[in-house]
N, C-alpha and C positions, 0 to 999 in steps of 0.2 A: 281419550285423545287430548283434550287441552295441555294434560303436561308433558304427554310427547311432544304434541307442538312446541312447547314451549322447553322443552328440554334440547331440542332437535335447537330451536333459535338459539337456547346460549351455546350451545356449545360452535353453533358457527360466531357469536358472537364473540367465543374463547379461542375460535381459527384464527378470524382475521386480527385479532388483538395480538395474538402469539404472530404474526406475517408482515404487523406494522413496522416502517422505518425506525429502527432505535434508536433514542435521544442519543449525541453524544454525549461521552462522559467527561463531567469536571473533574481538571487533575487535583490533586492532592495542597498544590501550589504551584507556582510559576517560575520555581530554578530549574536550572539545566537536570539530565537524567544522566549521569554516565553510569556503565555498568563495569561491573568488579572484572581487574583484570584475572585474564583466565577465563572465562566465561564463554569466550567465543572460540570455536577451533580452532588449530592453526591454519594456515592456506585456504579458508574459507572463504575468503575476498572482503567483500563488504555489503551492506543489508542491502535487502533487493527490492522489500517492501514491508508494510508494517500493518496491523490495524490494533486498534483500542478498544479495550472493552472497562468496567468498570471497577474492576477486578485484576485485571495483566493486562500487557503490552506483548503481543505477539510480534516476531520478525521473524525474514526469512533471509536466509543466506543462500552462497551458490550451492549448496550442498547439505542443507538442515532446516531444521524447524526450531523457533526460540521462544520460549515463554520467559517473560520477567515480570517482576512486581514492581509497581511505581514510584520505584526507588531504586531501580535496578539490581537488583537481586535475582539471580537465577532462579528460577523454580522449576524449569523443564528444560531438556535439550534431546531433540531426536534426530537421527541422520537420514538422507532424503534424496531423491535423485538427481543429478544437476540435469538442467539449471531450474533452482527453485526460484520464479520469478516474483512479482506481488502476492498478498494475500489481502481475503478479507474474511467480514465476519457477520453471519446472520442465521440466526434464531437457533443459538447455540452452538452452529458450524461452521469452521473456519473452511476456509477453499483459495487454493494456491493455484496460480497459474505458471505452466511449465514449459520451457521450452527446450527440445531436446538438442545435444550441438551434435548433433550424428547425422549423415544424410540417410535418413530411412524413411518410409513413405509418412508416416504421419510423423509430424514435428511437434505436436501441439497437445496440449493434455492438462485438465482441470483435473485436481486433487481435494479431497475431501476428509476434513478430520475432526474429530470431537476436542476439547476444549482440553482431553489432556494428550493431545497430539496422536492419537493413534487415528490412525487412517482408516476409514469406512466405503470410500467409494473414489470413482475415476471415470473418465472420460477421454477418447482420442480423438484428433481431428487432423487436418492436413497441416493447418497454418501454425507455425509455431505464436508463444501466447506469453504474453508479457503484462500488462496492469490488467487488475480486477475491482470490481467493484459489487455490489449488490442493491438494486433498485425494485421497492416495488416486485420482489419475486422474481428481478429476473437479472442475472448473472451480464456484467458486461463487459467485456474480454475484450484488451486488445489484441491484435494476430498480425501483429508484424509490421514493418513501415514498407511504404510504396517503394518500387525500386522499377521508375518506368526513365529510361535510358536520355531523352531529352529533359529532364525534373530527377537527377537520382535524388533517393529516398524524402521524397516532397510527399510528405501526408503518411497515414497510419488507417490500415485497417482495422475493423471493430465487428466483434460479433456481439450477439446476445443468445442464451442461453437458457432455459429453463432451471431454476435451483434446485428443484426438488429431482426430476428425471437428468436433469444435465442434457436433455436434448438442444440441438440449435433450435432457434426460433426464426431464425433469419440466413441469409446467404452473408458473408462478410462483405461490408461494404466500406468504401473507402472515404477517409475524412482528409480532406486538405484543407490544412488551418491557418494556412499562408507563409509558412516558413519550412524550411529541410530539417531533417531531425537523421540521427547516424544509426540509432539502433532501436526508433519505437517506441514505447512507451515505458515508463519505468513505473509508475504508480495510476493507480484511480481511487477518488476516494468521491461520496456523493452524502447530502444532506435530505434525498429524497425529492428533492426539485433540481437538483442541479449537478454535473459531472466537475470533480476537480481533476483535471492531469496534469502529468508533469512528464516531459519529455526530453530523451536524449538528447541534446543540439551540440552543432558543430564546434561553435564556442560559448564560450562564457557569456558575453553580452547579447546573446542570442534570446526572444522570450521564448521561456520553456516551459513554465506554469501556464495551464488556460483553464477558463470556466466556459464551458460550455452547457446548453440546455438538455432539456430530454430528445431533441432532435438534430445534437453535435452542432448546432448555431452556435458561432464565439461568441460570448458574452464581455470578456473578457483575457488582455494576454499582459504577462508581465514577466521581466527578467528576475529569476529569485534564484539565480546559481544554478550548478547542479546540485540536488538532493538524494539521498538514498534513500529514500523515503516517506508516506505522509500519512496523515490521517485526519479527523475532524474532532475539536473537543469541542466543550460547552464552554459559557461562563463569558460569554462577548455582549456585548450591549446589544440594545436591537440593531439589526441592519448591519451588523457587523459579524464575520467569522473568522472561528479563531483555529489555527492547525497547529499539529503536534508534526515535527520532522525531524528527520535523523539523517546522521553525517557518522561513518563510523572511521576514529581515527588509527593512524600506523597499518593500515591494512597492504600500502604500499611501500615497505618500508624499503631502505637503501642499504640497510644493515647486511641483508642476506648477502649482498654485491661486497661490503668488505668483508666478509667471512664473518660477523658481529652475529651476536642473539640479538635478532630485533626484539621489539617492544611489544608486548602483547595488542592484538587488537581491541577496541573497545568501541562499543555504541556511545553514541553522546545524541542523546533526543533535547531537543530546541522546542520554541514556541514562537508561532508569527501570528499576526490579525491582519485579514483581509477588509481595510473601511475606505469607504469611499474612492472608491478605484485605484487602492494605494496597499500594497501589502510591506507590512514592517516587521522586522521580529521583536517580539515583546519579553522575551526570557529577561526575568532576574537574576541578576550577576549574583553570588556567593560574596558575601563582605567578607573579611577577616579581621581579626582585631589585631592591632600594632603592640607586639610586643616588645618592652620597655627592658633594654640591655641592663644586667643585672654586676 
């Protein structure tokens, strides 16, 4: 009997450890990461979201999922329904927020993938989906901006879903963080205590990067420009939060208008640090040696 009880307790402990908030990975260095030309499918737009693990960077574009190593090499790519939004990682699985760009009864979806980008689950709901992150076994999902006639696009709806069953845990609720948005949430990341949310905003000088507590009270707000994706990484000093963020270059090339072959789109990943109420880029620039003329 004691052995049975001990075995049950050990199994419960193992389950709890498996569901613990994963520690953010520490990058191999702090240099920028540029994906190789041709890695991204043509016409796939910019990065919608991404998440990182110790051995991979997972990114979503409008119509596909990508898996890179920490040096920008493409490991895997699969096509997916438009419009793929943000992506998060939890306990060996990936979760994407999907917004269906059609006039259909259910415009939002959460898709579940394994680490080899094989789709293994899905759920649908009425509101469109944008940002997504998992904290304490709960998926926090952006469900589109508010459209109040008196305050257009003021604030954003959010929902909570069970990470295993994908069932909603509450009705969608509105978070008015004090500023206008244009297309809702771009990304959500979490350290298990706070939510780091990147919004689409009307202008570049609007605060778009917010830190919330678990009840969506605003703790910090920052003007950080429009970023195409973000997640947390380790390696910071106590009290500092480090982020990896993405930009997609050449995704809006003028070459097509001039009937030229556009340069291929590439993802550029950089680093930032949130410390003492300020956010700064901390990416190390690559230095090139000076070649002597012969």
